[in-house]
C-alpha positions, 0 to 999 in steps of 0.5 A, a space after each residue: 500499499 505505502 509503495 503506491 503514495 505518490 511522489 509528494 504526496 502522505 498518508 498517515 499511520 492512522 489512515 494506513 492502519 484503517 484501510 488495512 482492518 480489524 487488528 491494525 493501529 497507528 502505532 502497528 504501522 509505525 512499527 511496519 515502516 521501522 522495519 520495512 524493507 529498501 525501496 519502501 517509501 517510509 519517509 511519505 507516511 506522517 503523524 495524524 498531525 502532518 508532522 514527523 515522528 521519526 526524531 527519535 528512531 532516524 538518523 538525521 533526526 530531520 530525514 524524514 522531512 527533508 526527503 519529503 520536502 525535495 519530493 514538494 512538500 512543504 512544512 510549516 514553522 511547526 513541521 507539519 504539512 498541511 494535510 489538506 493539500 498532499 494526504 493522498 486517499 487512494 482509492 477502493 473499490 468502495 469509493 468507484 465512480 457511479 454506474 462503474 463496474 468491475 467487468 467489461 460490458 459485452 459487446 453483445 449485439 444479440 437483440 439489439 436492432 442496428 
């Protein structure tokens, strides 16, 4: 899921936990991010206030913020990004557009007049 967050966008630990369902909490998502394999964009996951929660875990302490700033994410004087602007909300099946189907319509002309 984290690998699908586009550059310059973020998701919160709580948002990911909610999408994963029962048994997941923001804290467990944080533990997963801490031990994620190389290539995982862990830096795109922030806390519910739009701030970085890696200060005591990652060295240097501002690495996550600097990585996000390189992608265009802007932080305020309180070291928080504007979630209204930078939050990524993935599309789920329940959010598909009205009238959309998971199946392709059949191209049958049986019974139709041309």
